[in-house]
C-alpha positions as CSV (number, residue, x, y, z in Angstrom):
1,X,81.7,94.3,92.3
2,X,85.6,93.9,91.8
3,X,88.6,96.4,93.3
4,X,89.9,98.4,90.4
5,X,92.5,96.6,88.5
6,X,96.1,97.3,90.2
7,X,94.4,98.1,93.6
8,X,93.6,95.4,96.3
9,X,92.4,94.8,99.5
10,X,94.1,94.4,102.8
11,X,92.1,91.5,104.5
12,X,93.2,91.5,108.3
13,X,95.9,88.8,108.1
14,X,97.7,90.6,105.6
15,X,97.2,93.9,107.1
16,X,99.0,92.3,110.5
17,X,102.0,91.8,108.5
18,X,101.6,95.1,106.6
19,X,101.6,96.7,110.1
20,X,104.7,94.5,111.1
21,X,106.8,96.5,108.3
22,X,105.4,100.0,109.3
23,X,105.9,99.5,113.0
24,X,109.2,98.0,112.8
25,X,110.6,100.7,110.4
26,X,109.2,103.4,112.7
27,X,110.5,101.9,115.8
28,X,114.2,101.4,113.8
29,X,114.1,105.2,112.8
30,X,112.9,106.8,116.2
31,X,116.3,105.3,117.5
32,X,118.2,107.3,115.3
33,X,116.2,110.5,116.3
34,X,113.9,110.3,113.2
35,X,110.5,112.0,113.8
36,X,107.3,111.0,111.8
37,X,105.3,113.1,109.0
38,X,102.8,113.2,106.5
39,X,102.0,115.1,103.5
40,X,98.8,115.1,101.1
41,X,97.8,112.2,98.8
42,X,97.6,114.7,95.8
43,X,100.0,117.9,95.1
44,X,100.0,120.0,92.6
45,X,101.1,118.5,88.8
46,X,104.3,120.8,88.6
47,X,105.5,119.6,91.8
48,X,106.5,116.1,90.3
49,X,107.2,117.4,86.9
50,X,110.0,119.4,88.3
51,X,111.2,117.6,91.5
52,X,111.4,114.4,89.5
53,X,111.7,115.0,86.3
54,X,109.9,115.3,82.9
55,X,112.0,113.1,81.0
56,X,111.2,110.1,83.5
57,X,109.0,107.3,83.1
58,X,107.0,108.3,86.0
59,X,106.3,111.6,85.0
60,X,105.9,111.1,81.4
61,X,103.6,107.4,81.5
62,X,102.8,106.8,85.0
63,X,101.2,109.8,87.0
64,X,97.5,109.7,88.0
65,X,97.0,113.4,87.0
66,X,93.6,114.7,86.9
67,X,92.0,118.5,86.9
68,X,89.7,119.3,89.8
69,X,86.7,121.5,89.7
70,X,88.7,124.6,89.9
71,X,90.7,123.8,86.9
72,X,94.0,123.1,88.7
73,X,96.2,120.3,87.5
74,X,96.6,117.9,90.7
75,X,98.1,114.4,90.9
76,X,98.1,111.7,93.3
77,X,101.9,111.4,94.4
78,X,103.9,108.7,93.1
79,X,106.5,108.8,95.6
80,X,107.4,110.6,99.1
81,X,110.6,112.7,98.5
82,X,109.1,115.7,96.5
83,X,106.2,116.0,99.0
84,X,108.4,116.5,102.0
85,X,111.1,119.2,100.4
86,X,107.6,121.0,99.4
87,X,106.3,120.7,102.8
88,X,109.9,122.0,103.7
89,X,109.8,124.5,101.8
90,X,105.9,125.4,102.6
91,X,106.6,125.4,106.3
92,X,109.2,128.2,107.3
93,X,109.5,126.7,111.0
94,X,110.7,123.2,109.6
95,X,114.0,125.4,108.0
96,X,115.0,126.1,112.0
97,X,114.9,122.7,112.8
98,X,118.0,121.7,110.2
99,X,119.3,118.8,110.1
100,X,115.6,117.8,109.5
101,X,115.4,113.8,110.3
102,X,111.7,112.3,108.7
103,X,110.2,109.2,108.6
104,X,107.2,108.8,106.6
105,X,104.9,106.1,105.3
106,X,101.8,106.0,103.0
107,X,100.1,105.2,99.8
108,X,101.6,105.8,96.4
109,X,99.7,105.8,92.9
110,X,101.9,105.0,89.6
111,X,99.9,103.9,86.4
112,X,101.8,100.3,85.5
113,X,101.6,97.1,84.9
114,X,100.6,95.3,87.8
115,X,103.1,92.5,89.0
116,X,104.0,90.5,92.0
117,X,104.3,93.1,94.9
118,X,103.9,96.1,92.6
119,X,100.2,97.3,92.3
120,X,99.1,100.8,90.7
121,X,98.1,102.1,94.4
122,X,101.2,100.7,96.7
123,X,103.0,101.9,99.8
124,X,106.3,102.8,101.2
125,X,108.4,103.7,104.1
126,X,110.4,106.7,103.7
127,X,113.3,108.1,105.4
128,X,114.5,111.7,104.6
129,X,117.5,114.0,106.0
130,X,117.4,117.4,104.6
131,X,120.1,120.0,105.6
132,X,123.4,117.8,105.8
133,X,125.5,118.0,103.2
134,X,128.3,115.7,105.0
135,X,128.8,112.0,104.1
136,X,128.2,111.2,107.6
137,X,124.5,111.6,106.7
138,X,124.8,109.0,103.7
139,X,126.2,106.8,106.0
140,X,123.4,106.8,109.0
141,X,120.0,106.3,106.1
142,X,122.0,103.5,104.6
143,X,122.7,102.2,108.3
144,X,119.0,102.9,109.6
145,X,117.8,101.0,106.5
146,X,120.1,97.9,107.0
147,X,119.0,97.7,110.3
148,X,115.2,97.4,109.5
149,X,116.1,95.0,106.9
150,X,118.1,93.2,109.9
151,X,115.3,93.5,112.3
152,X,112.4,92.2,109.6
153,X,114.8,89.2,108.9
154,X,115.5,90.5,105.3
155,X,118.8,91.6,105.3
156,X,120.5,88.5,104.7
157,X,118.9,87.8,101.5
158,X,119.7,91.6,100.2
159,X,122.9,92.8,98.5
160,X,123.6,96.5,99.0
161,X,124.3,98.0,95.3
162,X,126.7,101.6,95.9
163,X,127.4,104.1,93.2
164,X,128.3,107.9,92.9
165,X,126.5,110.0,90.8
166,X,128.9,112.8,91.2
167,X,128.0,116.7,91.7
168,X,126.8,119.1,89.5
169,X,130.1,119.6,87.4
170,X,131.0,115.9,87.3
171,X,127.7,115.6,85.7
172,X,127.9,117.9,83.3
173,X,131.1,116.6,82.0
174,X,129.7,112.9,82.0
175,X,126.7,113.9,80.4
176,X,128.6,115.3,77.0
177,X,130.8,112.3,77.4
178,X,127.4,110.2,76.9
179,X,125.8,112.5,74.3
180,X,128.7,111.4,71.9
181,X,128.4,108.0,72.8
182,X,124.4,107.5,72.1
183,X,124.9,109.8,69.5
184,X,126.9,107.3,67.5
185,X,124.6,104.6,68.4
186,X,121.3,106.6,67.6
187,X,119.7,104.6,65.2
188,X,119.7,101.4,67.2
189,X,118.3,103.7,70.5
190,X,114.5,102.8,71.3
191,X,112.5,105.5,70.8
192,X,112.1,106.9,74.1
193,X,116.1,107.0,74.7
194,X,116.4,108.7,71.3
195,X,114.0,111.1,72.9
196,X,115.9,111.4,75.8
197,X,119.3,111.8,74.0
198,X,119.6,115.4,74.0
199,X,117.0,116.5,77.2
200,X,118.8,113.9,79.7
201,X,121.1,111.2,78.4
202,X,121.8,109.8,81.8
203,X,118.2,108.4,82.0
204,X,119.5,106.5,78.7
205,X,121.5,104.2,81.6
206,X,118.3,103.3,83.2
207,X,116.4,102.1,80.4
208,X,114.6,98.8,80.5
209,X,114.3,98.3,77.0
210,X,116.6,95.3,75.8
211,X,118.2,96.9,72.7
212,X,118.9,99.8,74.8
213,X,120.7,97.5,77.5
214,X,123.0,96.1,75.1
215,X,124.3,99.4,73.9
216,X,124.5,100.6,77.8
217,X,127.0,97.8,78.2
218,X,129.7,99.7,76.2
219,X,128.8,103.3,77.9
220,X,131.4,105.1,79.5
221,X,131.7,104.5,83.3
222,X,130.6,107.6,85.4
223,X,133.2,106.5,88.0
224,X,136.0,107.4,85.3
225,X,134.6,111.1,84.8
226,X,134.0,112.0,88.5
227,X,136.2,115.2,89.6
228,X,138.0,114.8,92.7
229,X,135.8,116.0,95.2
230,X,133.0,113.7,94.1
231,X,135.6,110.8,94.4
232,X,136.5,112.0,97.8
233,X,132.8,112.2,98.9
234,X,132.1,108.5,97.8
235,X,135.3,107.2,99.7
236,X,134.4,109.0,102.8
237,X,130.5,107.0,102.4
238,X,132.3,103.9,101.7
239,X,134.8,104.2,104.6
240,X,131.9,105.0,106.9
241,X,129.9,101.9,106.0
242,X,132.9,99.6,106.5
243,X,133.3,101.2,109.9
244,X,129.6,101.0,110.8
245,X,129.6,97.0,109.3
246,X,127.5,97.8,106.5
247,X,128.8,95.6,103.5
248,X,128.4,96.8,99.9
249,X,129.1,96.1,96.5
250,X,130.4,99.2,93.8
251,X,127.8,99.1,91.3
252,X,128.7,101.5,88.2
253,X,125.7,100.9,86.6
254,X,123.7,101.9,89.0
255,X,121.4,105.1,88.1
256,X,118.2,105.9,90.0
257,X,115.3,106.7,88.3
258,X,114.6,110.3,89.2
259,X,116.1,113.0,88.5
260,X,116.9,114.7,91.4
261,X,119.7,112.1,92.1
262,X,123.9,113.6,92.8
263,X,126.3,112.0,94.8
264,X,125.4,108.9,96.2
265,X,122.8,106.6,94.9
266,X,122.4,103.0,96.6
267,X,119.5,100.3,96.3
268,X,118.9,96.9,98.7
269,X,118.3,94.0,96.3
270,X,117.3,90.5,96.8
271,X,116.6,87.7,94.4
272,X,114.4,86.1,96.4
273,X,110.9,87.6,94.9
274,X,111.5,86.0,91.5
275,X,114.3,88.0,89.4
276,X,116.6,90.4,91.2
277,X,114.4,92.9,92.5
278,X,114.7,96.2,94.5
279,X,113.1,96.5,97.8
280,X,115.1,99.7,99.2
281,X,116.6,102.6,97.4
282,X,117.6,105.9,97.1
283,X,120.2,108.6,97.4
284,X,121.5,112.1,97.7
285,X,119.4,115.4,96.1
286,X,121.2,118.4,97.1
287,X,119.9,120.3,94.3
288,X,116.1,119.5,94.9
289,X,114.9,122.2,97.3
290,X,116.3,125.1,95.6
291,X,114.6,123.5,92.2
292,X,111.2,123.9,93.8
293,X,112.2,127.5,95.0
294,X,113.6,127.0,98.5
295,X,116.7,127.9,99.7
296,X,119.7,125.9,98.9
297,X,119.5,122.8,101.1
298,X,121.1,119.4,101.0
299,X,119.3,116.4,101.0
300,X,119.3,112.3,101.6
301,X,116.5,109.6,101.6
302,X,115.6,106.3,100.7
303,X,112.2,104.2,99.9
304,X,111.0,100.6,100.7
305,X,107.9,99.1,99.2
306,X,106.1,97.8,101.8
307,X,104.4,95.2,99.8
308,X,107.6,93.7,98.9
309,X,109.1,94.0,102.2
310,X,105.9,91.9,103.7
311,X,106.8,89.2,100.9
312,X,110.3,89.0,102.6
313,X,109.8,89.5,106.1
314,X,109.7,87.6,109.1
315,X,106.3,86.2,110.2
316,X,105.2,88.8,112.7
317,X,104.1,87.7,116.4
318,X,100.8,86.4,116.5
319,X,97.9,88.5,118.2
320,X,97.4,88.0,121.6
321,X,94.9,85.0,122.1
322,X,91.7,86.4,123.7
323,X,89.6,85.1,126.5
324,X,86.0,84.8,125.7
325,X,82.8,85.7,128.0
326,X,80.3,83.7,127.2
327,X,77.0,85.0,129.3
328,X,73.6,82.7,129.3
329,X,70.3,85.0,130.4
330,X,69.6,88.9,130.0
331,X,70.8,89.3,133.5
332,X,74.4,87.9,132.7
333,X,75.0,89.6,129.2
334,X,74.4,92.6,131.1
335,X,76.5,92.1,133.6
336,X,79.3,90.7,131.3
337,X,79.1,94.2,129.2
338,X,80.8,95.6,132.4
339,X,83.3,92.6,133.0
340,X,84.6,92.9,129.4
341,X,85.1,96.5,129.8
342,X,87.5,96.2,132.9
343,X,89.5,93.5,131.4
344,X,90.1,95.3,128.1
345,X,91.2,98.2,130.3
346,X,93.9,95.7,132.0
347,X,95.1,95.1,128.5
348,X,92.9,91.7,127.6
349,X,92.1,91.1,124.8
350,X,88.2,90.1,125.2
351,X,85.8,88.7,122.7
352,X,82.0,88.5,123.7
353,X,79.3,86.2,122.3
354,X,75.9,87.5,121.6
355,X,73.9,84.4,120.6
356,X,73.7,80.4,120.7
357,X,73.5,78.1,123.2
358,X,76.8,76.9,125.3
359,X,77.9,74.7,122.8
360,X,77.8,77.2,120.1
361,X,79.7,79.5,121.9
362,X,82.5,77.0,122.6
363,X,83.0,76.5,119.3
364,X,83.2,80.1,118.5
365,X,85.9,80.4,121.2
366,X,88.1,77.0,119.7
367,X,87.7,79.2,116.2
368,X,88.9,81.9,117.6
369,X,91.7,80.5,119.4
370,X,90.6,81.9,122.8
371,X,92.8,80.6,126.0
372,X,89.8,81.0,128.3
373,X,86.3,81.2,128.7
374,X,84.2,82.8,131.1
375,X,81.1,81.3,131.9
376,X,78.2,83.1,133.6
377,X,74.7,82.5,134.3
378,X,71.9,83.1,136.8
379,X,73.6,80.5,139.3
380,X,76.9,82.2,139.1
381,X,75.6,85.7,139.2
382,X,73.4,84.9,142.6
383,X,77.1,83.7,144.3
384,X,79.0,86.4,142.8
385,X,81.4,83.9,140.7
386,X,82.1,83.2,137.1
387,X,83.2,79.8,135.8
388,X,86.7,80.1,133.9
389,X,87.8,77.1,131.6
390,X,91.2,76.8,130.5
391,X,90.8,76.0,126.9
392,X,94.0,74.5,126.4
393,X,94.0,72.2,129.5
394,X,90.1,71.5,129.8
395,X,90.3,72.6,133.3
396,X,87.2,74.3,134.7
397,X,87.1,76.6,138.1
398,X,85.1,78.8,139.6
399,X,86.6,82.5,140.4
400,X,85.0,85.6,142.3
401,X,84.1,87.7,140.2
402,X,86.3,90.2,142.0
403,X,89.3,88.0,141.7
404,X,88.2,87.6,137.9
405,X,91.0,90.0,136.2
406,X,93.9,88.5,138.9
407,X,93.1,85.1,137.6
408,X,92.6,85.9,134.2
409,X,96.3,87.4,134.0
410,X,97.9,84.8,136.0
C-alpha cells in the first residue's frame, strides 16, 4: 500500500527538522507578541471563492472541494489567511483585541503537480496582523519573517522582493491601463489569460505561461500608476525596513497570486532549491474582512512553506542521548520500571530493554547512541546498587540506587 500521490510520511528524522522549523518560528513570533491559534482544516467553499478570488489558479484549478452528506460544499483549506479572517468575523470577542497578532501552523491542500518542496498536502507557518492599517505593521511582519529565516540559517541565502499593489483607487486606474494593453495583444494571450482579461487583468501579470510572460515584459508598471497616498505608504514601509536593517529589492513585477492583496506585497526568494523559489511571502489585504461580511478591518500577513524551509534550514540540535536500563531477571525488570520513571521525571531520556542477553542489550544501546547503561541484576538488587557503564569511555562503576539520579546527571 502506497501513500496518495502528492502526500508523504514525515518519518522521525524528517519530523525532527519539521518541528525545528515550526518551533523556531513560534519562538520568534512569541518575542514579537504574537499568539497562536488554529482554524478547521475544511471550511465552506464560498469562503475561499470570495476571499481568494474565483479567477485565481488556487480556486479555479487547485482546491480539494467535496459535498458532505448534508449537501454542503466544503473545501480543504488551501491557505490560512481566509480562515483566520473568517474566525475573526465569527468570533466577536476578537474584534475587542485589535490589533490582533496571530501565529499559526498546519497542513494545507492544493491539487497541483507534486515537485521538490511542494506536495498536494503541504504545511505552512503563518503570521497575521488584523486591525493595524499603519505601515508599521508591514515593517513588523517582514521583520518577524527575516528573524525567523535568520535563526533558521536561511536569511543570507534569500533576497527580499518588495512591491506596492496600491490602494483601491490606484488598482482601479491601473486595471483599466492593463485592459487596454492586453486587449491589443489578446490574440497571443493564453486561454486562461484571455478569460481573465475582463474579470481580473492583474492576474495575467502572475501567469506562468511562457507566451504570457513575453507579453508581460512590456506591460505598464504598477509603480507608474500609484496615487500619492499609495506612494507615501510604500515609502514609509521602505524607510522602516532600512531603519530595522532588513535589506530589500524593489520588484515591479511582483504580484502575489491571490486577489485580496493591496499596498505592500513581498516575497523572500532563493536560488538554493533549484530554480528561483519563494520560501515565504505575503502582503496587505485591507479589504478582505469586509468582503467576508465583517467590519472594515485592515490586515497584513505572510505564509511560509515548511517543506521548503526544511530543505534550507540548518540542522537542528540532536536529541538528548538516552540512558539505557538493562535489567536481568524478573525482579530487576520490575525494579527497573520504577527507576526509569524517576529518571524520566527528572528530565533524563531513558530507553528500557525488555528482552535479550546482556550482549544484545549492549548492542542495542550502542545503536541508540546511548551515553550510559544502567545494569541491574539480582546481585545488584541484593546490595541496593546498579552498575553504571559510561558507553563513551567504557568505564563501569557501582552506584547506590539512591544516588543513581545524581550520578547520571553529572
